[in-house]
N, CA and C atoms of all chains as a GROMACS GRO file, in nm:
protein
  621
    1UNK      N    1  13.452   8.965  13.471
    1UNK     CA    2  13.449   8.953  13.318
    1UNK      C    3  13.323   9.051  13.289
    2UNK      N    4  13.372   9.148  13.179
    2UNK     CA    5  13.296   9.240  13.122
    2UNK      C    6  13.246   9.191  12.975
    3UNK      N    7  13.140   9.228  12.951
    3UNK     CA    8  13.075   9.202  12.817
    3UNK      C    9  13.174   9.239  12.706
    4UNK      N   10  13.226   9.366  12.725
    4UNK     CA   11  13.328   9.425  12.638
    4UNK      C   12  13.443   9.317  12.600
    5UNK      N   13  13.485   9.250  12.717
    5UNK     CA   14  13.610   9.140  12.681
    5UNK      C   15  13.560   9.053  12.620
    6UNK      N   16  13.428   8.980  12.652
    6UNK     CA   17  13.393   8.871  12.566
    6UNK      C   18  13.350   8.907  12.419
    7UNK      N   19  13.301   9.052  12.421
    7UNK     CA   20  13.281   9.091  12.276
    7UNK      C   21  13.411   9.087  12.191
    8UNK      N   22  13.521   9.124  12.251
    8UNK     CA   23  13.634   9.164  12.185
    8UNK      C   24  13.695   9.020  12.168
    9UNK      N   25  13.693   8.909  12.261
    9UNK     CA   26  13.749   8.808  12.217
    9UNK      C   27  13.646   8.720  12.114
   10UNK      N   28  13.516   8.741  12.116
   10UNK     CA   29  13.459   8.691  12.015
   10UNK      C   30  13.495   8.766  11.866
   11UNK      N   31  13.522   8.891  11.849
   11UNK     CA   32  13.539   8.926  11.728
   11UNK      C   33  13.703   8.889  11.678
   12UNK      N   34  13.768   8.867  11.772
   12UNK     CA   35  13.913   8.832  11.748
   12UNK      C   36  13.888   8.681  11.686
   13UNK      N   37  13.839   8.610  11.758
   13UNK     CA   38  13.810   8.453  11.732
   13UNK      C   39  13.751   8.475  11.559
   14UNK      N   40  13.656   8.536  11.546
   14UNK     CA   41  13.596   8.527  11.410
   14UNK      C   42  13.698   8.610  11.330
   15UNK      N   43  13.773   8.696  11.360
   15UNK     CA   44  13.853   8.758  11.250
   15UNK      C   45  13.963   8.636  11.225
   16UNK      N   46  14.000   8.568  11.291
   16UNK     CA   47  14.105   8.462  11.297
   16UNK      C   48  14.070   8.352  11.202
   17UNK      N   49  13.932   8.311  11.245
   17UNK     CA   50  13.863   8.232  11.132
   17UNK      C   51  13.858   8.274  10.992
   18UNK      N   52  13.805   8.392  10.990
   18UNK     CA   53  13.789   8.436  10.822
   18UNK      C   54  13.943   8.449  10.794
   19UNK      N   55  14.026   8.470  10.844
   19UNK     CA   56  14.188   8.463  10.803
   19UNK      C   57  14.230   8.320  10.768
   20UNK      N   58  14.168   8.236  10.826
   20UNK     CA   59  14.233   8.086  10.811
   20UNK      C   60  14.311   8.069  10.928
   21UNK      N   61  14.338   8.152  11.035
   21UNK     CA   62  14.426   8.102  11.115
   21UNK      C   63  14.406   7.993  11.210
   22UNK      N   64  14.270   7.988  11.228
   22UNK     CA   65  14.206   7.873  11.320
   22UNK      C   66  14.107   7.799  11.214
   23UNK      N   67  14.095   7.672  11.266
   23UNK     CA   68  14.009   7.555  11.181
   23UNK      C   69  13.868   7.594  11.212
   24UNK      N   70  13.779   7.555  11.155
   24UNK     CA   71  13.613   7.551  11.154
   24UNK      C   72  13.597   7.479  11.299
   25UNK      N   73  13.666   7.399  11.355
   25UNK     CA   74  13.633   7.283  11.438
   25UNK      C   75  13.683   7.382  11.567
   26UNK      N   76  13.790   7.458  11.563
   26UNK     CA   77  13.836   7.526  11.678
   26UNK      C   78  13.752   7.658  11.702
   27UNK      N   79  13.695   7.708  11.593
   27UNK     CA   80  13.614   7.842  11.588
   27UNK      C   81  13.481   7.781  11.657
   28UNK      N   82  13.422   7.673  11.622
   28UNK     CA   83  13.294   7.582  11.683
   28UNK      C   84  13.312   7.595  11.833
   29UNK      N   85  13.443   7.528  11.864
   29UNK     CA   86  13.479   7.540  12.004
   29UNK      C   87  13.465   7.656  12.082
   30UNK      N   88  13.516   7.750  12.019
   30UNK     CA   89  13.518   7.902  12.093
   30UNK      C   90  13.350   7.926  12.108
   31UNK      N   91  13.293   7.933  12.005
   31UNK     CA   92  13.149   7.971  12.004
   31UNK      C   93  13.068   7.898  12.108
   32UNK      N   94  13.094   7.754  12.140
   32UNK     CA   95  13.028   7.694  12.249
   32UNK      C   96  13.081   7.720  12.401
   33UNK      N   97  13.223   7.768  12.375
   33UNK     CA   98  13.273   7.818  12.505
   33UNK      C   99  13.224   7.938  12.558
   34UNK      N  100  13.199   8.022  12.444
   34UNK     CA  101  13.128   8.165  12.491
   34UNK      C  102  12.989   8.152  12.536
   35UNK      N  103  12.894   8.057  12.495
   35UNK     CA  104  12.774   8.020  12.552
   35UNK      C  105  12.809   7.978  12.694
   36UNK      N  106  12.914   7.899  12.739
   36UNK     CA  107  12.945   7.859  12.859
   36UNK      C  108  12.956   7.969  12.962
   37UNK      N  109  13.035   8.076  12.892
   37UNK     CA  110  13.079   8.192  12.968
   37UNK      C  111  12.962   8.257  13.020
   38UNK      N  112  12.856   8.271  12.919
   38UNK     CA  113  12.742   8.351  12.960
   38UNK      C  114  12.663   8.272  13.066
   39UNK      N  115  12.654   8.148  13.070
   39UNK     CA  116  12.584   8.088  13.179
   39UNK      C  117  12.662   8.081  13.306
   40UNK      N  118  12.795   8.096  13.301
   40UNK     CA  119  12.880   8.116  13.423
   40UNK      C  120  12.859   8.272  13.480
   41UNK      N  121  12.842   8.372  13.409
   41UNK     CA  122  12.803   8.471  13.469
   41UNK      C  123  12.654   8.488  13.524
   42UNK      N  124  12.576   8.429  13.452
   42UNK     CA  125  12.424   8.402  13.512
   42UNK      C  126  12.450   8.333  13.652
   43UNK      N  127  12.500   8.227  13.650
   43UNK     CA  128  12.523   8.157  13.785
   43UNK      C  129  12.588   8.238  13.890
   44UNK      N  130  12.686   8.326  13.837
   44UNK     CA  131  12.762   8.407  13.943
   44UNK      C  132  12.670   8.517  13.990
   45UNK      N  133  12.595   8.567  13.912
   45UNK     CA  134  12.496   8.660  13.935
   45UNK      C  135  12.373   8.636  14.068
   46UNK      N  136  12.359   8.500  14.019
   46UNK     CA  137  12.238   8.446  14.130
   46UNK      C  138  12.308   8.414  14.243
   47UNK      N  139  12.431   8.372  14.271
   47UNK     CA  140  12.506   8.366  14.374
   47UNK      C  141  12.549   8.484  14.462
   48UNK      N  142  12.554   8.587  14.383
   48UNK     CA  143  12.578   8.741  14.436
   48UNK      C  144  12.452   8.779  14.495
   49UNK      N  145  12.346   8.760  14.440
   49UNK     CA  146  12.232   8.804  14.504
   49UNK      C  147  12.214   8.736  14.614
   50UNK      N  148  12.239   8.595  14.632
   50UNK     CA  149  12.209   8.529  14.760
   50UNK      C  150  12.281   8.579  14.843
   51UNK      N  151  12.421   8.632  14.825
   51UNK     CA  152  12.508   8.686  14.919
   51UNK      C  153  12.478   8.801  14.993
   52UNK      N  154  12.419   8.884  14.913
   52UNK     CA  155  12.355   9.030  14.936
   52UNK      C  156  12.242   9.000  15.014
   53UNK      N  157  12.168   8.885  14.988
   53UNK     CA  158  12.015   8.871  15.075
   53UNK      C  159  12.082   8.832  15.220
   54UNK      N  160  12.161   8.736  15.223
   54UNK     CA  161  12.225   8.669  15.329
   54UNK      C  162  12.280   8.784  15.424
   55UNK      N  163  12.357   8.878  15.358
   55UNK     CA  164  12.413   8.992  15.441
   55UNK      C  165  12.296   9.075  15.490
   56UNK      N  166  12.194   9.091  15.420
   56UNK     CA  167  12.096   9.170  15.473
   56UNK      C  168  11.992   9.108  15.565
   57UNK      N  169  11.974   8.988  15.577
   57UNK     CA  170  11.897   8.907  15.680
   57UNK      C  171  11.985   8.897  15.798
   58UNK      N  172  12.115   8.883  15.792
   58UNK     CA  173  12.206   8.900  15.889
   58UNK      C  174  12.217   9.025  15.984
   59UNK      N  175  12.229   9.119  15.882
   59UNK     CA  176  12.192   9.261  15.954
   59UNK      C  177  12.090   9.279  16.041
   60UNK      N  178  11.982   9.253  15.979
   60UNK     CA  179  11.831   9.269  16.009
   60UNK      C  180  11.832   9.205  16.156
   61UNK      N  181  11.877   9.057  16.151
   61UNK     CA  182  11.882   8.992  16.288
   61UNK      C  183  11.937   9.061  16.386
   62UNK      N  184  12.098   9.111  16.340
   62UNK     CA  185  12.175   9.179  16.444
   62UNK      C  186  12.080   9.309  16.510
   63UNK      N  187  12.026   9.360  16.428
   63UNK     CA  188  11.928   9.509  16.473
   63UNK      C  189  11.834   9.471  16.550
   64UNK      N  190  11.752   9.367  16.510
   64UNK     CA  191  11.662   9.319  16.603
   64UNK      C  192  11.678   9.238  16.740
   65UNK      N  193  11.799   9.177  16.733
   65UNK     CA  194  11.849   9.125  16.824
   65UNK      C  195  11.906   9.226  16.944
   66UNK      N  196  11.942   9.334  16.896
   66UNK     CA  197  11.994   9.454  16.979
   66UNK      C  198  11.892   9.540  17.031
   67UNK      N  199  11.778   9.540  16.960
   67UNK     CA  200  11.658   9.597  17.002
   67UNK      C  201  11.569   9.547  17.102
   68UNK      N  202  11.580   9.376  17.106
   68UNK     CA  203  11.504   9.321  17.186
   68UNK      C  204  11.539   9.322  17.336
   69UNK      N  205  11.486   8.639  17.016
   69UNK     CA  206  11.439   8.721  16.885
   69UNK      C  207  11.475   8.628  16.747
   70UNK      N  208  11.589   8.573  16.749
   70UNK     CA  209  11.641   8.513  16.643
   70UNK      C  210  11.554   8.409  16.605
   71UNK      N  211  11.481   8.316  16.733
   71UNK     CA  212  11.405   8.216  16.715
   71UNK      C  213  11.253   8.258  16.640
   72UNK      N  214  11.229   8.400  16.672
   72UNK     CA  215  11.100   8.447  16.604
   72UNK      C  216  11.140   8.482  16.453
   73UNK      N  217  11.252   8.548  16.442
   73UNK     CA  218  11.312   8.530  16.286
   73UNK      C  219  11.284   8.422  16.220
   74UNK      N  220  11.377   8.333  16.273
   74UNK     CA  221  11.359   8.212  16.211
   74UNK      C  222  11.236   8.118  16.173
   75UNK      N  223  11.167   8.147  16.280
   75UNK     CA  224  11.013   8.113  16.260
   75UNK      C  225  10.934   8.175  16.154
   76UNK      N  226  10.980   8.284  16.138
   76UNK     CA  227  10.903   8.373  16.012
   76UNK      C  228  10.949   8.322  15.892
   77UNK      N  229  11.101   8.307  15.887
   77UNK     CA  230  11.147   8.236  15.763
   77UNK      C  231  11.093   8.129  15.721
   78UNK      N  232  11.074   8.032  15.835
   78UNK     CA  233  11.047   7.890  15.809
   78UNK      C  234  10.878   7.903  15.756
   79UNK      N  235  10.818   7.996  15.812
   79UNK     CA  236  10.665   8.003  15.765
   79UNK      C  237  10.679   8.051  15.638
   80UNK      N  238  10.756   8.148  15.607
   80UNK     CA  239  10.742   8.169  15.441
   80UNK      C  240  10.777   8.056  15.371
   81UNK      N  241  10.896   8.023  15.400
   81UNK     CA  242  10.944   7.898  15.308
   81UNK      C  243  10.825   7.794  15.278
   82UNK      N  244  10.782   7.744  15.399
   82UNK     CA  245  10.676   7.649  15.393
   82UNK      C  246  10.566   7.669  15.330
   83UNK      N  247  10.538   7.824  15.326
   83UNK     CA  248  10.406   7.861  15.257
   83UNK      C  249  10.418   7.842  15.085
   84UNK      N  250  10.551   7.785  15.062
   84UNK     CA  251  10.548   7.761  14.915
   84UNK      C  252  10.569   7.885  14.811
   85UNK      N  253  10.593   7.994  14.870
   85UNK     CA  254  10.623   8.120  14.797
   85UNK      C  255  10.786   8.119  14.753
   86UNK      N  256  10.782   8.176  14.633
   86UNK     CA  257  10.911   8.166  14.549
   86UNK      C  258  10.999   8.277  14.659
   87UNK      N  259  10.959   8.381  14.668
   87UNK     CA  260  11.044   8.465  14.767
   87UNK      C  261  11.096   8.393  14.891
   88UNK      N  262  10.988   8.312  14.971
   88UNK     CA  263  11.031   8.237  15.068
   88UNK      C  264  11.153   8.146  15.046
   89UNK      N  265  11.143   8.068  14.937
   89UNK     CA  266  11.273   7.973  14.898
   89UNK      C  267  11.386   8.059  14.883
   90UNK      N  268  11.390   8.167  14.820
   90UNK     CA  269  11.510   8.244  14.789
   90UNK      C  270  11.540   8.297  14.932
   91UNK      N  271  11.472   8.351  15.032
   91UNK     CA  272  11.511   8.390  15.141
   91UNK      C  273  11.582   8.272  15.238
   92UNK      N  274  11.516   8.161  15.232
   92UNK     CA  275  11.566   8.024  15.277
   92UNK      C  276  11.714   7.975  15.225
   93UNK      N  277  11.711   7.991  15.079
   93UNK     CA  278  11.849   7.973  15.038
   93UNK      C  279  11.969   8.045  15.070
   94UNK      N  280  11.933   8.176  15.071
   94UNK     CA  281  12.000   8.281  15.111
   94UNK      C  282  12.065   8.266  15.249
   95UNK      N  283  11.969   8.234  15.363
   95UNK     CA  284  11.979   8.252  15.482
   95UNK      C  285  12.064   8.118  15.530
   96UNK      N  286  12.053   7.995  15.470
   96UNK     CA  287  12.108   7.870  15.494
   96UNK      C  288  12.221   7.855  15.399
   97UNK      N  289  12.253   7.956  15.299
   97UNK     CA  290  12.361   7.870  15.186
   97UNK      C  291  12.511   7.847  15.256
   98UNK      N  292  12.558   7.789  15.181
   98UNK     CA  293  12.696   7.713  15.222
   98UNK      C  294  12.792   7.822  15.262
   99UNK      N  295  12.857   7.836  15.358
   99UNK     CA  296  12.956   7.919  15.377
   99UNK      C  297  13.085   7.936  15.326
  100UNK      N  298  13.167   8.040  15.315
  100UNK     CA  299  13.310   8.040  15.265
  100UNK      C  300  13.386   7.926  15.288
  101UNK      N  301  13.475   7.872  15.176
  101UNK     CA  302  13.535   7.753  15.211
  101UNK      C  303  13.686   7.797  15.147
  102UNK      N  304  13.777   7.768  15.216
  102UNK     CA  305  13.910   7.804  15.197
  102UNK      C  306  13.941   7.704  15.052
  103UNK      N  307  13.902   7.581  15.052
  103UNK     CA  308  13.969   7.499  14.957
  103UNK      C  309  13.896   7.523  14.839
  104UNK      N  310  13.749   7.561  14.821
  104UNK     CA  311  13.668   7.575  14.719
  104UNK      C  312  13.728   7.719  14.648
  105UNK      N  313  13.778   7.805  14.736
  105UNK     CA  314  13.858   7.926  14.668
  105UNK      C  315  13.973   7.907  14.616
  106UNK      N  316  14.050   7.817  14.677
  106UNK     CA  317  14.163   7.800  14.645
  106UNK      C  318  14.192   7.715  14.516
  107UNK      N  319  14.104   7.622  14.485
  107UNK     CA  320  14.095   7.567  14.355
  107UNK      C  321  14.055   7.638  14.249
  108UNK      N  322  13.941   7.735  14.290
  108UNK     CA  323  13.909   7.807  14.167
  108UNK      C  324  14.028   7.915  14.150
  109UNK      N  325  14.107   7.947  14.242
  109UNK     CA  326  14.206   8.033  14.230
  109UNK      C  327  14.326   7.956  14.156
  110UNK      N  328  14.360   7.829  14.151
  110UNK     CA  329  14.427   7.766  14.082
  110UNK      C  330  14.395   7.752  13.927
  111UNK      N  331  14.277   7.752  13.898
  111UNK     CA  332  14.216   7.741  13.756
  111UNK      C  333  14.246   7.868  13.704
  112UNK      N  334  14.236   7.969  13.776
  112UNK     CA  335  14.255   8.095  13.722
  112UNK      C  336  14.395   8.116  13.703
  113UNK      N  337  14.477   8.097  13.797
  113UNK     CA  338  14.636   8.097  13.799
  113UNK      C  339  14.694   8.009  13.654
  114UNK      N  340  14.663   7.884  13.651
  114UNK     CA  341  14.716   7.833  13.563
  114UNK      C  342  14.661   7.876  13.424
  115UNK      N  343  14.545   7.902  13.411
  115UNK     CA  344  14.506   7.970  13.270
  115UNK      C  345  14.567   8.096  13.229
  116UNK      N  346  14.612   8.156  13.327
  116UNK     CA  347  14.672   8.289  13.311
  116UNK      C  348  14.824   8.263  13.260
  117UNK      N  349  14.893   8.171  13.340
  117UNK     CA  350  15.054   8.171  13.306
  117UNK      C  351  15.062   8.045  13.172
  118UNK      N  352  14.962   7.973  13.141
  118UNK     CA  353  14.958   7.887  13.043
  118UNK      C  354  14.970   7.946  12.909
  119UNK      N  355  14.936   8.059  12.901
  119UNK     CA  356  14.920   8.134  12.782
  119UNK      C  357  15.093   8.160  12.722
  120UNK      N  358  15.178   8.176  12.806
  120UNK     CA  359  15.296   8.159  12.752
  120UNK      C  360  15.366   8.048  12.696
  121UNK      N  361  15.268   7.945  12.720
  121UNK     CA  362  15.336   7.803  12.643
  121UNK      C  363  15.282   7.761  12.520
  122UNK      N  364  15.175   7.864  12.476
  122UNK     CA  365  15.089   7.839  12.391
  122UNK      C  366  15.172   7.763  12.241
  123UNK      N  367  15.300   7.817  12.231
  123UNK     CA  368  15.369   7.795  12.104
  123UNK      C  369  15.434   7.625  12.099
  124UNK      N  370  15.400   7.568  12.228
  124UNK     CA  371  15.450   7.470  12.258
  124UNK      C  372  15.342   7.361  12.260
  125UNK      N  373  15.307   7.257  12.158
  125UNK     CA  374  15.226   7.181  12.192
  125UNK      C  375  15.192   7.102  12.308
  126UNK      N  376  15.317   7.042  12.336
  126UNK     CA  377  15.332   6.940  12.438
  126UNK      C  378  15.292   6.994  12.537
  127UNK      N  379  15.366   7.093  12.564
  127UNK     CA  380  15.329   7.165  12.698
  127UNK      C  381  15.170   7.241  12.716
  128UNK      N  382  15.120   7.283  12.611
  128UNK     CA  383  14.995   7.332  12.610
  128UNK      C  384  14.885   7.211  12.647
  129UNK      N  385  14.925   7.093  12.572
  129UNK     CA  386  14.840   6.978  12.628
  129UNK      C  387  14.872   6.942  12.778
  130UNK      N  388  14.963   6.955  12.830
  130UNK     CA  389  14.981   6.933  12.963
  130UNK      C  390  14.905   7.039  13.049
  131UNK      N  391  14.900   7.169  13.008
  131UNK     CA  392  14.834   7.261  13.084
  131UNK      C  393  14.691   7.234  13.069
  132UNK      N  394  14.632   7.213  12.954
  132UNK     CA  395  14.475   7.173  12.928
  132UNK      C  396  14.449   7.060  13.041
  133UNK      N  397  14.549   6.944  13.030
  133UNK     CA  398  14.502   6.830  13.114
  133UNK      C  399  14.510   6.883  13.239
  134UNK      N  400  14.580   6.967  13.299
  134UNK     CA  401  14.596   7.028  13.435
  134UNK      C  402  14.470   7.098  13.462
  135UNK      N  403  14.436   7.183  13.373
  135UNK     CA  404  14.310   7.269  13.407
  135UNK      C  405  14.179   7.168  13.427
  136UNK      N  406  14.181   7.089  13.328
  136UNK     CA  407  14.090   6.984  13.344
  136UNK      C  408  14.085   6.921  13.456
  137UNK      N  409  14.201   6.871  13.516
  137UNK     CA  410  14.215   6.777  13.659
  137UNK      C  411  14.146   6.892  13.768
  138UNK      N  412  14.198   6.982  13.763
  138UNK     CA  413  14.188   7.079  13.856
  138UNK      C  414  14.023   7.134  13.896
  139UNK      N  415  13.958   7.146  13.761
  139UNK     CA  416  13.818   7.157  13.751
  139UNK      C  417  13.743   7.054  13.792
  140UNK      N  418  13.784   6.927  13.768
  140UNK     CA  419  13.688   6.821  13.814
  140UNK      C  420  13.698   6.808  13.960
  141UNK      N  421  13.842   6.827  14.012
  141UNK     CA  422  13.866   6.826  14.156
  141UNK      C  423  13.773   6.906  14.202
  142UNK      N  424  13.760   7.046  14.165
  142UNK     CA  425  13.673   7.146  14.234
  142UNK      C  426  13.511   7.106  14.215
  143UNK      N  427  13.460   7.057  14.092
  143UNK     CA  428  13.350   7.008  14.093
  143UNK      C  429  13.305   6.906  14.179
  144UNK      N  430  13.418   6.804  14.210
  144UNK     CA  431  13.408   6.694  14.307
  144UNK      C  432  13.402   6.752  14.453
  145UNK      N  433  13.468   6.862  14.485
  145UNK     CA  434  13.482   6.911  14.614
  145UNK      C  435  13.348   6.972  14.661
  146UNK      N  436  13.306   7.054  14.560
  146UNK     CA  437  13.170   7.139  14.588
  146UNK      C  438  13.049   7.029  14.608
  147UNK      N  439  13.054   6.932  14.525
  147UNK     CA  440  12.933   6.858  14.492
  147UNK      C  441  12.869   6.833  14.634
  148UNK      N  442  12.936   6.787  14.741
  148UNK     CA  443  12.841   6.718  14.866
  148UNK      C  444  12.854   6.840  14.960
  149UNK      N  445  12.889   6.953  14.939
  149UNK     CA  446  12.873   7.032  15.051
  149UNK      C  447  12.731   7.095  15.072
  150UNK      N  448  12.672   7.062  15.175
  150UNK     CA  449  12.532   7.112  15.155
  150UNK      C  450  12.472   7.249  15.116
  151UNK      N  451  12.332   7.278  15.080
  151UNK     CA  452  12.333   7.421  15.044
  151UNK      C  453  12.423   7.490  14.951
  152UNK      N  454  12.489   7.393  14.860
  152UNK     CA  455  12.599   7.503  14.767
  152UNK      C  456  12.589   7.465  14.650
  153UNK      N  457  12.447   7.488  14.567
  153UNK     CA  458  12.421   7.470  14.430
  153UNK      C  459  12.464   7.537  14.334
  154UNK      N  460  12.487   7.657  14.367
  154UNK     CA  461  12.557   7.787  14.263
  154UNK      C  462  12.706   7.754  14.259
  155UNK      N  463  12.790   7.706  14.358
  155UNK     CA  464  12.910   7.695  14.347
  155UNK      C  465  12.946   7.559  14.240
  156UNK      N  466  12.833   7.466  14.279
  156UNK     CA  467  12.853   7.304  14.194
  156UNK      C  468  12.839   7.365  14.046
  157UNK      N  469  12.721   7.447  14.032
  157UNK     CA  470  12.703   7.520  13.869
  157UNK      C  471  12.818   7.585  13.827
  158UNK      N  472  12.887   7.659  13.913
  158UNK     CA  473  12.989   7.727  13.853
  158UNK      C  474  13.106   7.616  13.810
  159UNK      N  475  13.134   7.513  13.906
  159UNK     CA  476  13.254   7.444  13.897
  159UNK      C  477  13.207   7.345  13.777
  160UNK      N  478  13.084   7.322  13.761
  160UNK     CA  479  13.051   7.209  13.626
  160UNK      C  480  13.080   7.291  13.488
  161UNK      N  481  13.055   7.440  13.503
  161UNK     CA  482  13.069   7.516  13.384
  161UNK      C  483  13.260   7.504  13.389
  162UNK      N  484  13.316   7.525  13.479
  162UNK     CA  485  13.474   7.556  13.461
  162UNK      C  486  13.496   7.404  13.410
  163UNK      N  487  13.448   7.292  13.443
  163UNK     CA  488  13.471   7.163  13.388
  163UNK      C  489  13.467   7.156  13.255
  164UNK      N  490  13.338   7.195  13.220
  164UNK     CA  491  13.321   7.196  13.050
  164UNK      C  492  13.407   7.282  12.964
  165UNK      N  493  13.432   7.383  13.004
  165UNK     CA  494  13.556   7.481  12.932
  165UNK      C  495  13.664   7.407  12.922
  166UNK      N  496  13.735   7.372  13.012
  166UNK     CA  497  13.870   7.297  13.014
  166UNK      C  498  13.851   7.188  12.944
  167UNK      N  499  13.715   7.090  12.947
  167UNK     CA  500  13.711   6.979  12.873
  167UNK      C  501  13.698   6.990  12.725
  168UNK      N  502  13.659   7.110  12.702
  168UNK     CA  503  13.660   7.175  12.565
  168UNK      C  504  13.786   7.176  12.477
  169UNK      N  505  13.874   7.247  12.568
  169UNK     CA  506  14.012   7.270  12.557
  169UNK      C  507  14.126   7.136  12.536
  170UNK      N  508  14.083   7.064  12.621
  170UNK     CA  509  14.148   6.946  12.650
  170UNK      C  510  14.102   6.866  12.509
  171UNK      N  511  14.000   6.843  12.475
  171UNK     CA  512  13.952   6.748  12.369
  171UNK      C  513  14.024   6.791  12.232
  172UNK      N  514  14.053   6.908  12.222
  172UNK     CA  515  14.127   6.937  12.070
  172UNK      C  516  14.261   6.891  12.103
  173UNK      N  517  14.324   6.887  12.197
  173UNK     CA  518  14.454   6.833  12.213
  173UNK      C  519  14.464   6.685  12.211
  174UNK      N  520  14.379   6.634  12.300
  174UNK     CA  521  14.339   6.464  12.288
  174UNK      C  522  14.356   6.421  12.164
  175UNK      N  523  14.250   6.492  12.037
  175UNK     CA  524  14.238   6.444  11.912
  175UNK      C  525  14.376   6.431  11.838
  176UNK      N  526  14.480   6.520  11.890
  176UNK     CA  527  14.606   6.496  11.817
  176UNK      C  528  14.649   6.565  11.707
  177UNK      N  529  14.532   6.648  11.667
  177UNK     CA  530  14.574   6.694  11.548
  177UNK      C  531  14.636   6.838  11.583
  178UNK      N  532  14.693   6.908  11.507
  178UNK     CA  533  14.789   7.050  11.545
  178UNK      C  534  14.680   7.138  11.577
  179UNK      N  535  14.703   7.147  11.700
  179UNK     CA  536  14.598   7.280  11.760
  179UNK      C  537  14.687   7.400  11.716
  180UNK      N  538  14.612   7.507  11.678
  180UNK     CA  539  14.677   7.645  11.650
  180UNK      C  540  14.723   7.724  11.802
  181UNK      N  541  14.786   7.815  11.782
  181UNK     CA  542  14.850   7.882  11.895
  181UNK      C  543  14.741   7.971  11.932
  182UNK      N  544  14.662   8.029  11.831
  182UNK     CA  545  14.556   8.128  11.857
  182UNK      C  546  14.417   8.050  11.924
  183UNK      N  547  14.404   7.913  11.910
  183UNK     CA  548  14.300   7.860  11.970
  183UNK      C  549  14.346   7.838  12.117
  184UNK      N  550  14.498   7.804  12.122
  184UNK     CA  551  14.511   7.777  12.293
  184UNK      C  552  14.509   7.918  12.360
  185UNK      N  553  14.562   8.030  12.308
  185UNK     CA  554  14.524   8.161  12.380
  185UNK      C  555  14.412   8.195  12.405
  186UNK      N  556  14.295   8.186  12.299
  186UNK     CA  557  14.175   8.220  12.321
  186UNK      C  558  14.095   8.146  12.423
  187UNK      N  559  14.105   7.997  12.411
  187UNK     CA  560  14.033   7.919  12.491
  187UNK      C  561  14.084   7.948  12.637
  188UNK      N  562  14.213   7.963  12.660
  188UNK     CA  563  14.268   7.979  12.802
  188UNK      C  564  14.228   8.123  12.863
  189UNK      N  565  14.175   8.232  12.750
  189UNK     CA  566  14.121   8.356  12.804
  189UNK      C  567  13.984   8.333  12.839
  190UNK      N  568  13.892   8.224  12.772
  190UNK     CA  569  13.783   8.207  12.814
  190UNK      C  570  13.767   8.142  12.961
  191UNK      N  571  13.873   8.034  12.979
  191UNK     CA  572  13.854   7.981  13.124
  191UNK      C  573  13.922   8.088  13.229
  192UNK      N  574  14.008   8.165  13.180
  192UNK     CA  575  14.063   8.272  13.287
  192UNK      C  576  13.961   8.370  13.315
  193UNK      N  577  13.881   8.409  13.230
  193UNK     CA  578  13.776   8.510  13.263
  193UNK      C  579  13.676   8.450  13.336
  194UNK      N  580  13.618   8.323  13.303
  194UNK     CA  581  13.527   8.224  13.381
  194UNK      C  582  13.564   8.192  13.531
  195UNK      N  583  13.704   8.188  13.523
  195UNK     CA  584  13.762   8.127  13.667
  195UNK      C  585  13.762   8.258  13.764
  196UNK      N  586  13.776   8.373  13.684
  196UNK     CA  587  13.778   8.490  13.777
  196UNK      C  588  13.635   8.531  13.818
  197UNK      N  589  13.541   8.519  13.752
  197UNK     CA  590  13.387   8.544  13.767
  197UNK      C  591  13.373   8.460  13.905
  198UNK      N  592  13.399   8.336  13.878
  198UNK     CA  593  13.350   8.239  13.998
  198UNK      C  594  13.426   8.262  14.121
  199UNK      N  595  13.562   8.325  14.105
  199UNK     CA  596  13.630   8.341  14.241
  199UNK      C  597  13.577   8.452  14.296
  200UNK      N  598  13.568   8.571  14.236
  200UNK     CA  599  13.474   8.673  14.281
  200UNK      C  600  13.373   8.647  14.393
  201UNK      N  601  13.262   8.564  14.321
  201UNK     CA  602  13.144   8.542  14.403
  201UNK      C  603  13.191   8.426  14.528
  202UNK      N  604  13.283   8.316  14.496
  202UNK     CA  605  13.296   8.242  14.596
  202UNK      C  606  13.381   8.305  14.708
  203UNK      N  607  13.460   8.414  14.675
  203UNK     CA  608  13.510   8.464  14.789
  203UNK      C  609  13.450   8.569  14.874
  204UNK      N  610  13.315   8.581  14.810
  204UNK     CA  611  13.228   8.673  14.884
  204UNK      C  612  13.131   8.599  14.968
  205UNK      N  613  13.144   8.470  14.987
  205UNK     CA  614  13.037   8.389  15.059
  205UNK      C  615  13.050   8.398  15.191
  206UNK      N  616  12.950   8.397  15.268
  206UNK     CA  617  12.940   8.441  15.406
  206UNK      C  618  13.043   8.371  15.493
  207UNK      N  619  13.091   8.458  15.576
  207UNK     CA  620  13.207   8.352  15.663
  207UNK      C  621  13.116   8.315  15.780
   0.00000   0.00000   0.00000
């Protein structure tokens, strides 16, 4: 997911609301959804950092073991 | 040598240092799980294909029910896997998103086609983000 995609989606939803194509309730639902999307991105980044750290530790262990 | 390294990790962790916790969490994180990955992929695929049904209120309701069911299944599956807090958070957020979509159909009022499409896009993007990181968990 890129920020551009979320931004485009947000603009589309806002435009639809302004033109009366979606209700206020539907628009609010979208806005709450965008908040969740942001949280998911943050959670995913956290998991990705752990994965990278895990790979680094595993590699370090392999190297140290080979040297020993 | 592994024992020495593990001892160092343990020492750092027990020292209460924040970095130590991160290293500990990373080293002992839950491994890649096929079912976890498959359920996330199901959410992504259904949300991608369901866009085609957005003109049909009844089919869309069924699709959102399906997305909610699979997300809850994913949440429950990840919940008791040890050292798996990040996957649990991702699953909980997918549940919340699909629940938001489902709620509009449960209320019974005419849900717009635009709502259906954009809500499915939100779920689809989020499922893809989750799938990318879940797929990279250590083997």
